[in-house]
C-alpha positions as CSV (number, residue, x, y, z in Angstrom):
1,M,34.2,-24.5,-19.0
2,A,32.4,-23.5,-15.8
3,Y,31.0,-20.3,-17.0
4,G,29.3,-18.7,-20.1
5,V,30.7,-15.9,-22.2
6,I,29.1,-12.5,-23.0
7,T,28.3,-12.0,-26.7
8,K,26.1,-8.9,-26.6
9,V,25.6,-5.9,-24.3
10,S,22.5,-3.6,-24.8
11,G,22.1,-1.4,-21.7
12,P,20.6,-3.6,-18.9
13,L,20.2,-6.5,-21.3
14,V,23.2,-8.9,-21.7
15,V,23.3,-11.9,-23.9
16,A,25.6,-14.8,-22.9
17,E,26.4,-18.1,-24.6
18,N,27.0,-21.6,-23.2
19,I,26.1,-20.9,-19.5
20,P,26.4,-24.4,-17.9
21,G,23.0,-25.6,-16.6
22,A,21.2,-22.4,-17.6
23,R,17.6,-22.2,-16.4
24,L,15.0,-19.6,-16.7
25,F,15.0,-17.1,-13.9
26,D,18.2,-18.3,-12.4
27,T,20.5,-15.5,-11.0
28,V,24.0,-15.0,-12.4
29,Y,27.1,-12.9,-11.9
30,V,27.9,-11.0,-15.0
31,S,31.5,-10.1,-16.0
32,D,34.5,-9.8,-13.8
33,K,32.7,-7.1,-11.8
34,K,30.1,-9.8,-10.6
35,L,27.1,-7.7,-11.5
36,L,23.9,-9.4,-10.4
37,G,21.6,-10.5,-13.2
38,E,18.7,-12.8,-13.9
39,I,18.1,-15.1,-16.9
40,I,14.8,-14.0,-18.6
41,E,15.0,-15.8,-21.9
42,I,16.8,-18.8,-23.3
43,R,17.2,-19.5,-27.1
44,G,19.4,-22.5,-27.8
45,S,22.7,-21.9,-26.3
46,K,22.1,-18.2,-25.8
47,S,20.7,-16.7,-22.6
48,S,19.3,-13.2,-22.3
49,I,20.0,-11.7,-18.9
50,Q,18.5,-8.6,-17.3
51,V,21.2,-7.0,-15.1
52,Y,20.2,-5.2,-11.9
53,E,23.3,-2.9,-11.9
54,E,24.8,-0.4,-14.2
55,T,26.4,-2.2,-17.1
56,S,28.8,0.5,-18.4
57,G,32.3,-0.8,-18.7
58,I,31.6,-4.5,-19.3
59,K,32.6,-6.0,-22.7
60,V,32.0,-9.0,-24.9
61,G,34.0,-12.1,-23.9
62,E,33.8,-11.6,-20.2
63,P,32.4,-14.5,-18.1
64,V,28.9,-15.1,-16.8
65,T,28.6,-17.5,-13.8
66,S,25.3,-19.0,-12.7
67,L,24.3,-19.2,-9.0
68,Y,21.8,-22.0,-9.8
69,R,19.0,-20.4,-7.8
70,P,16.2,-18.0,-8.6
71,L,16.3,-14.3,-7.5
72,S,15.6,-14.5,-3.7
73,I,15.5,-12.3,-0.6
74,T,16.7,-13.2,2.9
75,L,13.9,-12.9,5.4
76,G,14.2,-13.0,9.2
77,P,14.6,-10.9,12.3
78,G,16.1,-7.5,11.5
79,I,14.1,-6.9,8.3
80,L,11.8,-4.3,9.9
81,S,13.0,-0.6,9.6
82,Q,15.4,-1.7,6.8
83,I,16.0,0.3,3.7
84,I,16.8,-2.0,0.8
85,D,17.0,-1.8,-2.9
86,G,14.8,-3.5,-5.5
87,V,16.6,-6.8,-5.3
88,G,16.8,-6.9,-1.5
89,R,20.2,-5.5,-0.7
90,D,20.7,-3.5,2.4
91,L,21.4,0.1,1.3
92,G,22.8,0.9,4.8
93,Q,25.7,-1.5,4.2
94,Y,26.2,-0.1,0.8
95,E,26.6,3.4,2.3
96,Q,29.2,2.1,4.7
97,A,31.1,0.3,2.0
98,S,30.9,2.8,-0.9
99,G,29.7,6.1,0.4
100,N,26.8,7.9,-1.3
101,F,27.0,6.1,-4.6
102,L,26.5,2.5,-5.4
103,Q,29.6,0.5,-6.5
104,H,29.5,-2.4,-8.9
105,G,29.5,-5.9,-7.7
106,L,28.8,-5.4,-4.0
107,H,26.3,-7.9,-2.6
108,F,24.7,-7.5,0.8
109,E,21.9,-9.4,2.4
110,S,18.7,-7.6,3.5
111,I,19.4,-8.4,7.2
112,D,22.3,-8.2,9.6
113,K,23.7,-11.7,10.0
114,E,25.9,-10.8,13.0
115,K,23.3,-9.2,15.3
116,K,22.2,-11.4,18.2
117,W,18.5,-12.0,19.0
118,E,16.9,-13.6,22.1
119,F,15.0,-16.7,20.9
120,I,12.1,-17.8,23.0
121,P,10.8,-21.3,22.1
122,L,7.1,-22.2,21.8
123,K,7.7,-25.9,21.1
124,K,9.6,-28.6,22.9
125,V,11.8,-31.6,22.0
126,G,9.6,-34.5,20.8
127,D,6.8,-32.3,19.4
128,S,5.7,-33.2,15.8
129,V,5.8,-30.0,13.6
130,N,4.6,-29.2,10.1
131,Q,5.4,-26.5,7.7
132,G,4.3,-23.0,8.9
133,D,4.2,-24.0,12.6
134,M,5.6,-21.5,15.0
135,L,8.8,-22.8,16.7
136,G,9.3,-19.7,18.7
137,Y,9.8,-16.0,18.4
138,V,12.1,-13.0,19.0
139,N,11.0,-9.6,20.1
140,E,11.6,-7.1,17.3
141,Y,10.5,-3.6,18.3
142,H,6.8,-4.0,19.4
143,L,6.2,-7.2,17.4
144,K,6.7,-10.8,18.1
145,H,8.8,-12.0,15.1
146,Y,7.8,-15.7,14.8
147,I,10.3,-18.3,13.6
148,M,8.4,-20.8,11.5
149,V,9.0,-24.3,10.3
150,P,10.2,-23.7,6.7
151,V,7.8,-24.5,3.8
152,G,8.1,-28.1,2.7
153,M,9.5,-29.4,6.0
154,S,7.9,-31.5,8.7
155,G,8.9,-34.0,11.3
156,V,9.8,-34.4,15.0
157,L,11.8,-31.8,17.0
158,T,15.0,-33.4,18.2
159,H,16.5,-30.1,19.4
160,I,15.3,-26.6,20.3
161,E,17.1,-24.2,22.5
162,A,16.4,-20.8,24.1
163,G,19.1,-18.2,24.1
164,S,20.9,-15.5,22.2
165,F,21.6,-16.4,18.5
166,D,22.4,-14.7,15.2
167,V,20.2,-15.5,12.2
168,T,22.7,-18.1,10.8
169,Q,22.9,-20.2,14.0
170,T,20.8,-23.3,14.5
171,V,17.9,-22.9,16.9
172,A,16.1,-26.2,16.2
173,I,16.6,-29.5,14.5
174,I,13.8,-31.3,12.8
175,D,14.0,-35.0,12.0
176,D,12.0,-36.5,9.2
177,G,14.4,-39.4,8.6
178,T,17.1,-36.8,7.9
179,K,18.1,-34.2,10.3
180,H,17.4,-30.6,9.2
181,D,19.0,-27.6,10.9
182,V,16.6,-24.6,11.3
183,T,17.9,-21.1,11.6
184,M,16.1,-17.8,12.1
185,M,16.5,-16.7,8.5
186,V,15.0,-18.1,5.3
187,R,15.6,-17.4,1.6
188,W,12.5,-17.1,-0.6
189,P,12.2,-16.7,-4.4
190,I,10.5,-13.3,-4.9
191,R,8.5,-14.4,-8.0
192,K,7.0,-17.3,-6.2
193,A,3.9,-16.7,-4.0
194,R,4.2,-18.1,-0.5
195,P,1.6,-20.9,0.1
196,Y,-1.3,-20.7,2.5
197,L,-4.2,-22.9,3.7
198,N,-7.3,-20.9,2.7
199,K,-8.2,-17.6,1.2
200,H,-11.2,-15.7,2.6
201,L,-13.6,-12.9,1.5
202,P,-12.6,-9.7,3.2
203,T,-14.9,-8.4,5.9
204,E,-12.9,-5.8,7.7
205,P,-11.8,-2.4,6.3
206,L,-8.3,-1.1,6.4
207,I,-8.9,2.0,8.5
208,T,-6.7,4.8,7.1
209,G,-8.0,7.8,9.0
210,Q,-8.8,9.5,5.6
211,R,-12.5,10.4,5.6
212,V,-13.0,10.2,1.8
213,I,-11.5,6.7,1.8
214,D,-12.9,5.1,5.0
215,T,-16.5,6.5,4.6
216,F,-17.0,6.8,0.9
217,F,-14.5,4.4,-0.9
218,P,-13.1,1.9,1.7
219,V,-10.5,-0.7,1.0
220,A,-10.7,-4.0,2.8
221,K,-7.8,-5.7,4.7
222,G,-6.6,-8.1,2.0
223,G,-8.0,-5.9,-0.7
224,T,-6.5,-4.2,-3.7
225,A,-6.7,-0.5,-4.7
226,A,-5.4,1.8,-7.4
227,V,-4.6,5.5,-7.1
228,P,-4.3,6.9,-10.7
229,G,-3.7,10.5,-11.3
230,P,-1.6,13.0,-13.3
231,F,1.6,14.6,-12.1
232,G,1.1,16.7,-9.0
233,S,-2.3,15.4,-8.0
234,G,-1.2,13.9,-4.8
235,K,-0.7,10.1,-5.4
236,T,2.4,9.9,-3.2
237,V,0.7,12.1,-0.5
238,V,-2.3,9.7,-0.3
239,Q,0.0,6.7,0.0
240,H,2.1,8.4,2.6
241,Q,-1.0,9.2,4.7
242,I,-2.2,5.6,4.4
243,A,1.3,4.3,5.4
244,K,1.4,6.6,8.4
245,W,-2.1,6.2,9.8
246,S,-3.6,2.9,8.6
247,N,-4.3,0.1,11.2
248,A,-1.9,-2.3,9.4
249,D,0.6,-4.1,11.5
250,I,3.3,-3.9,8.9
251,V,3.9,-1.3,6.1
252,I,5.9,-2.1,3.0
253,Y,6.6,1.0,1.0
254,V,8.0,0.4,-2.5
255,G,9.5,3.5,-4.2
256,C,9.6,2.1,-7.7
257,G,11.2,4.5,-10.1
258,E,10.1,7.6,-8.1
259,R,12.1,10.7,-7.6
260,G,14.8,10.6,-5.0
261,N,13.4,13.6,-3.0
262,E,10.1,11.7,-2.5
263,I,12.0,8.7,-1.0
264,T,14.0,11.2,1.1
265,D,10.7,12.6,2.5
266,V,9.8,9.2,3.6
267,L,13.2,8.6,5.3
268,N,12.9,12.0,7.1
269,E,9.2,11.8,8.1
270,F,8.6,8.1,9.1
271,P,11.2,8.0,12.0
272,A,9.7,11.3,13.3
273,I,6.1,10.1,13.2
274,H,4.8,7.9,16.1
275,D,2.3,5.1,15.4
276,P,-0.8,6.1,17.3
277,R,-1.5,2.5,18.3
278,N,1.8,1.9,20.2
279,N,3.5,5.3,20.3
280,A,6.6,3.9,18.6
281,P,8.3,5.4,15.6
282,L,6.5,4.5,12.4
283,M,9.7,3.2,10.9
284,N,9.7,0.4,13.4
285,K,6.9,-1.3,11.5
286,T,8.0,-0.3,8.0
287,V,10.2,-1.8,5.3
288,L,11.3,0.7,2.7
289,I,12.3,-0.5,-0.7
290,A,14.1,2.4,-2.5
291,N,14.5,2.1,-6.2
292,T,14.6,5.6,-7.4
293,S,14.4,6.8,-11.0
294,N,18.2,7.2,-11.4
295,M,18.9,3.6,-10.2
296,P,19.2,0.7,-12.7
297,V,15.9,0.3,-14.5
298,A,15.8,-3.5,-14.4
299,A,15.7,-3.5,-10.6
300,R,12.3,-1.7,-10.8
301,E,10.8,-4.8,-12.2
302,A,12.0,-6.9,-9.3
303,S,11.1,-4.3,-6.6
304,I,7.4,-5.0,-6.6
305,Y,8.0,-8.7,-6.2
306,T,10.4,-8.1,-3.4
307,G,7.9,-5.9,-1.5
308,M,5.1,-8.5,-2.0
309,T,7.4,-11.3,-0.7
310,I,8.2,-9.4,2.5
311,A,4.5,-8.6,3.0
312,E,3.6,-12.3,2.6
313,Y,6.2,-13.3,5.1
314,F,4.6,-11.2,7.8
315,R,1.1,-12.3,6.6
316,D,2.2,-15.9,7.4
317,M,2.8,-14.9,11.0
318,G,-0.8,-13.8,11.3
319,Y,-0.2,-10.0,10.8
320,H,-1.9,-7.6,8.5
321,A,0.5,-6.0,6.0
322,A,-0.2,-3.0,3.7
323,M,2.0,-2.7,0.7
324,M,2.2,0.7,-1.2
325,A,3.6,0.5,-4.7
326,D,4.6,3.9,-6.0
327,S,4.3,3.6,-8.9
328,T,3.3,0.6,-11.0
329,S,3.6,2.8,-14.1
330,R,7.4,3.0,-13.6
331,W,7.4,-0.8,-13.1
332,A,5.5,-1.2,-16.4
333,E,8.0,1.1,-18.1
334,A,10.8,-1.2,-17.0
335,L,8.9,-4.1,-18.5
336,R,8.5,-2.2,-21.7
337,E,12.2,-1.3,-21.9
338,M,13.3,-4.9,-21.3
339,S,10.7,-6.2,-23.8
340,G,12.0,-3.8,-26.4
341,R,15.6,-4.9,-25.9
342,L,14.5,-8.5,-26.2
343,E,12.9,-7.5,-29.6
344,E,9.5,-8.9,-28.5
345,M,6.3,-7.9,-30.5
346,P,5.0,-4.7,-28.8
347,G,1.4,-4.4,-27.7
348,D,-0.6,-1.2,-27.0
349,E,1.7,1.9,-26.7
350,G,4.8,-0.3,-26.8
351,Y,4.0,-2.2,-23.6
352,P,4.5,-6.0,-23.8
353,A,1.5,-8.2,-24.6
354,Y,1.8,-9.8,-21.2
355,L,1.4,-6.5,-19.2
356,S,-2.1,-7.4,-18.0
357,S,-1.1,-10.9,-16.8
358,R,2.0,-9.6,-15.0
359,L,-0.1,-7.0,-13.2
360,A,-2.7,-9.5,-12.3
361,E,0.0,-11.9,-11.0
362,V,1.2,-9.3,-8.5
363,Y,-2.2,-8.0,-7.4
364,E,-3.6,-11.6,-6.9
365,R,-0.9,-12.2,-4.3
366,A,-2.8,-9.8,-2.0
367,G,-5.6,-11.2,0.1
368,I,-6.7,-12.3,3.5
369,V,-5.7,-15.9,4.2
370,T,-5.4,-18.7,6.9
371,P,-1.6,-19.3,6.9
372,L,0.1,-22.7,7.0
373,G,0.6,-24.0,10.5
374,E,-1.6,-24.8,13.5
375,D,-3.4,-22.2,15.7
376,K,-2.7,-19.4,13.3
377,E,-4.7,-16.2,13.1
378,V,-5.7,-15.0,9.7
379,G,-3.2,-12.7,8.0
380,S,-3.6,-10.3,5.1
381,V,-1.8,-8.4,2.4
382,T,-3.4,-5.2,1.2
383,M,-1.9,-3.8,-2.0
384,I,-2.4,-0.2,-3.0
385,G,-0.7,0.7,-6.3
386,A,-0.2,4.2,-7.6
387,V,-0.6,4.7,-11.4
388,S,1.0,7.7,-13.1
389,P,-0.6,7.9,-16.6
390,A,1.2,10.3,-18.9
391,G,-0.8,13.6,-19.1
392,G,-3.5,12.1,-16.7
393,D,-4.9,10.0,-19.5
394,L,-6.8,7.2,-17.7
395,S,-7.4,5.3,-21.0
396,E,-3.7,4.4,-21.3
397,P,-2.8,0.6,-21.0
398,V,-1.4,0.5,-17.4
399,T,-4.4,2.2,-15.9
400,Q,-6.9,0.2,-17.9
401,A,-5.2,-3.1,-17.1
402,T,-5.1,-2.2,-13.4
403,L,-8.8,-1.3,-13.3
404,R,-9.7,-4.7,-14.6
405,I,-8.0,-6.3,-11.5
406,V,-8.5,-4.0,-8.5
407,K,-11.7,-3.4,-6.6
408,V,-11.1,0.1,-5.4
409,F,-10.5,3.1,-7.6
410,W,-9.5,6.4,-6.1
411,A,-9.5,8.8,-9.0
412,L,-7.2,11.8,-8.3
413,D,-8.2,15.1,-9.9
414,S,-5.6,17.7,-10.8
415,E,-8.2,20.5,-10.4
416,L,-8.9,19.6,-6.8
417,A,-5.2,19.4,-6.2
418,Y,-4.6,22.9,-7.7
419,A,-7.5,24.2,-5.5
420,R,-5.6,22.8,-2.5
421,H,-8.3,20.2,-1.8
422,F,-6.5,17.2,-0.3
423,P,-6.9,14.2,-0.6
424,A,-7.7,15.1,-4.2
425,I,-9.8,12.0,-4.7
426,H,-12.8,12.9,-6.9
427,W,-16.0,11.6,-5.3
428,L,-17.9,11.3,-8.6
429,D,-15.2,9.3,-10.5
430,S,-14.1,6.9,-7.7
431,Y,-15.7,3.7,-6.5
432,S,-15.2,0.8,-4.1
433,L,-16.6,-2.7,-4.6
434,Y,-16.0,-3.6,-0.9
435,Q,-18.9,-1.6,0.6
436,Q,-21.4,-4.4,0.7
437,S,-18.9,-7.0,2.2
438,L,-17.9,-4.4,4.9
439,E,-21.4,-3.4,5.8
440,R,-21.5,-5.5,9.0
441,F,-18.3,-3.9,10.3
442,V,-19.5,-0.4,9.4
443,R,-22.7,-0.8,11.3
444,K,-20.9,-2.2,14.3
445,M,-18.3,0.7,14.4
446,G,-20.3,3.7,13.2
447,G,-24.0,2.8,13.7
448,R,-26.8,1.6,11.4
449,N,-27.2,4.9,9.6
450,V,-23.7,5.3,8.2
451,S,-24.5,3.7,4.9
452,R,-27.7,5.7,4.5
453,N,-25.9,8.9,5.3
454,R,-23.2,8.1,2.8
455,Q,-25.8,7.5,0.1
456,Q,-27.5,10.7,0.9
457,A,-24.2,12.6,0.8
458,M,-23.4,11.1,-2.6
459,M,-26.8,12.1,-3.9
460,I,-26.3,15.7,-2.8
461,L,-22.8,15.8,-4.4
462,K,-24.2,14.5,-7.7
463,E,-27.0,17.0,-7.5
464,E,-24.4,19.7,-6.9
465,S,-22.6,18.7,-10.2
466,R,-25.9,19.1,-12.1
467,L,-26.9,22.4,-10.5
468,Q,-23.4,23.9,-11.1
469,E,-24.0,23.4,-14.8
470,I,-27.3,25.4,-14.5
471,V,-25.6,28.1,-12.5
472,Q,-22.9,28.5,-15.1
473,L,-25.5,28.9,-17.8
474,V,-28.2,31.1,-16.2
475,G,-26.8,32.1,-12.8
476,R,-27.5,31.2,-9.2
477,D,-30.5,33.5,-8.8
478,T,-32.7,31.2,-10.9
479,L,-32.4,28.4,-8.4
480,S,-35.0,27.5,-5.9
481,N,-34.3,27.7,-2.2
482,A,-34.2,23.9,-2.0
483,D,-31.5,23.8,-4.8
484,I,-29.5,26.5,-3.1
485,L,-29.6,24.5,0.1
486,K,-28.3,21.5,-1.8
487,L,-25.4,23.6,-3.1
488,E,-24.6,24.9,0.4
489,V,-24.8,21.4,2.0
490,A,-22.6,20.0,-0.8
491,R,-20.0,22.7,0.0
492,M,-20.2,21.6,3.6
493,I,-19.6,17.9,2.7
494,R,-16.7,18.9,0.4
495,E,-15.0,21.4,2.7
496,D,-15.9,20.3,6.2
497,F,-15.8,16.5,5.6
498,L,-13.9,15.4,2.5
499,Q,-11.1,17.9,2.7
500,Q,-8.3,17.1,5.3
501,N,-5.2,18.9,6.4
502,A,-2.2,16.6,6.8
503,F,-0.4,19.2,8.8
504,Q,-3.2,19.7,11.4
505,D,-2.8,17.2,14.3
506,E,-6.6,16.8,14.9
507,D,-7.4,16.7,11.2
508,T,-4.7,14.5,9.7
509,Y,-6.2,11.3,11.2
510,T,-9.9,10.7,11.9
511,S,-11.3,7.7,13.7
512,F,-14.2,5.8,12.1
513,K,-16.5,6.8,15.0
514,K,-15.7,10.5,14.5
515,Q,-16.2,10.2,10.7
516,A,-19.6,8.7,11.3
517,L,-20.6,11.5,13.7
518,M,-19.3,14.3,11.4
519,L,-21.3,13.0,8.4
520,S,-24.4,12.3,10.5
521,N,-24.4,15.9,11.7
522,I,-24.2,17.3,8.2
523,I,-27.0,15.1,6.9
524,E,-29.1,15.9,10.0
525,F,-28.7,19.6,9.3
526,Y,-29.7,19.0,5.7
527,H,-32.9,17.2,6.6
528,K,-33.9,19.8,9.2
529,A,-33.2,22.7,6.8
530,N,-35.1,21.0,4.0
531,D,-38.1,20.5,6.3
532,Y,-38.1,24.0,7.7
533,L,-37.6,25.7,4.3
534,N,-41.2,24.8,3.5
535,R,-42.5,26.8,6.4
536,D,-43.5,30.5,6.3
537,H,-40.9,33.2,7.2
538,V,-37.9,30.8,7.0
539,Y,-35.2,31.9,4.5
540,I,-32.1,30.2,3.2
541,A,-29.9,33.1,4.4
542,D,-31.2,32.8,8.0
543,I,-30.5,29.0,7.9
544,M,-26.9,29.4,6.6
545,N,-26.2,32.0,9.3
546,M,-26.9,29.7,12.1
547,E,-24.4,28.9,14.9
548,S,-24.7,25.2,14.0
549,V,-23.2,25.9,10.5
550,Y,-20.1,27.3,12.2
551,L,-20.0,24.3,14.6
552,I,-20.1,21.9,11.6
553,S,-17.3,23.8,9.9
554,R,-15.1,23.2,13.1
555,M,-15.9,19.5,13.5
556,K,-12.7,18.4,11.9
557,Y,-10.7,20.2,14.6
558,V,-12.4,18.3,17.5
559,S,-10.0,15.8,19.1
560,D,-10.7,12.1,18.8
561,D,-10.1,11.8,22.6
562,N,-13.3,13.8,23.3
563,L,-16.1,13.6,20.8
564,S,-18.8,15.0,23.1
565,P,-18.9,18.4,21.1
566,L,-19.9,16.4,18.0
567,E,-22.5,14.5,19.9
568,L,-24.1,17.8,21.1
569,I,-24.4,19.3,17.6
570,P,-27.8,17.6,16.7
571,Q,-29.3,19.2,19.9
572,T,-28.0,22.6,18.8
573,I,-29.5,22.2,15.3
574,E,-32.9,21.2,16.8
575,K,-33.0,24.2,19.1
576,E,-31.9,26.7,16.5
577,F,-34.5,25.7,14.0
578,E,-37.2,25.8,16.7
579,K,-36.0,29.3,17.6
580,L,-36.0,30.3,13.9
581,V,-39.6,29.3,13.5
582,E,-40.7,31.1,16.6
583,G,-38.9,34.2,15.5
584,G,-40.5,34.0,12.0
585,E,-44.1,33.6,13.5
586,Y,-43.5,36.4,15.9
587,A,-42.5,38.7,13.1
C-alpha cells in the first residue's frame, strides 16, 4: 500500500496509520481532497498530522500520501511584492482560481514560474565556485536579486549563460564530479535556519523615523524587539510605521492571526506609499504573509517560520531585512491548540511546555551575519514581534517568555493611546539593551551630546512622574518654580518630541539628525531656564510665554530638507533670556 489511512479527525489534527516511510515534519496530502499537512508526531504506526487547510468533510478511511520532504517554500525572483499565505502559497493565484474564498486542495508556488527574467552572469565558465557565491543577478524592481550557488554545492562552472529565462530553466551547470543544473529558484525547509559564516555584534541602528524609538529605545539592525500591549494600544500602528519608514532593504510583514481589515489596510496603504530612499512604491520591497484569524489555525504556526526563511534568503544576498510578526500571541495560541489536540501535558495557562524554546528558536534566527560565499557584504534580519496579552496582562506566559529573549521592549500603554498620544510607547516602562553598542553610530550621526541629552530627558520624565503624585495629593501651588519648570519641560518632551502624527507629512518620519536637534533644543531651553530662575525678577510665567517655547512646539513640522530653523532656535533662546533679565533689572 503506497499510502496511509486516516483513523481520526479532530479539527486541524488528523491521525493516520501506516504511512510508508513516515518521518517527522514530512509534508503529506490528506484525503482525496489533497489537503496539505505536516507530520508533527509519530507513535508506532500512527502519525499525527497538522493540516494547513479546513478539514471539514474529510472522513476516516481516506488516504494520506507522503511527499517525503519537509514543509518548504520556493524562493527566487518574483517573491518581492507577493502576498502569500502562512505556508507560502500565492494568494493571487488562489483568487484567480477560486474567487474570494480559498478552495480545498489547491497548491500554488510562492512565485510565478512562467515569468521571464533577464539573467546577468557575474561568473564565467571555468571558475571554481562554492556554496553561497553569486553566479549572477536579475533586476527585480530597484534591487539586484542575486542568484547564488545552492547550499551544499561546490565545483567548477562548466556552463553559464546570459539571457531571458524563467525560474525553472537552467542558467548554470556546476561540475563536482557530477553535473548539477542550477536554476534561479530554490526550495528551502522553513523550520531550518539558513547557514552563514559568522555572526556579529550589532553596531548600527535600524532607523525607523519614530523619535521615541530611535532616540530613546533603539533597535539594532540584526536585533530583536517586542511590542506588547493591550487591545487598541497601537501595536499594529507601530509595526506599520516601522515597515513604512525604516531603512531596511526588505520588509517581511507577517499577519499571523490578525483581523482581516488590518491586513486590508496594509494592502491598501503600502502600494500607495513611496519609499523615501528610492521613491518607489513600498510594496516593491515588501513580502506580505497573510494568515488572518478566519484562516486555518495550524497555518499560523508555520507563517512565522515562512517569514523568517524569506528574510534569511535576502540576508544571504547582503541585504538588511526587517521582519514584523503581528502577532506572536496568535502564533502561540496555535501552538496551544495543537498541543491540546495532541493531549500533551499543558504548561502555564495551557500553553505547551516548549513555548519558550520555540519562541527562542525563532528569535535566535535574527542577527547580523557574514553570509556564505566570497566578497559578501554583511546582511541582517531584524525581528520585531507584537505580543497581544489578554487584558494587557504583561505577566502572562507569551510576554514573559518573549522578554527573556529580546533586547528591546517597547511597552505600549492604553492610557496614552486613549489620550491620542501615538506612538503609545511608555517611556518609563520600556528599555533597550542596544544603546551602548550603538553609541559610536549615535555620536557620528547626531553629535556627542545625544546620549547626554537623552539621559537628561529621561531624568526629567521620571521627575515628572514623582511630581505628579505630589500634585494629585496637595496641588500644583505647593511646588517650587524649579519643580514647575520640570513639569513644563516634561510636557514639552512628551508633546513636542515623543508624540508623532502619522498623517502629517513632516511629522510621520523624522531623520536622526532632526531628532538630535529637536531634543538638544528642548534640553538647552531647560538648562537656560533653570539657570535664570535663580536670578531676581525672573518668573516661571514669563519663561513659559517666550517665543522660543512656541518655536519648540513647532519643531516637528519643520521639513527634513531644511533644518536651519531648528539650528537657529538656540540663538533665539539665548537672546530671549538676556532680554528677560534686562527687562527684570530695568523694572
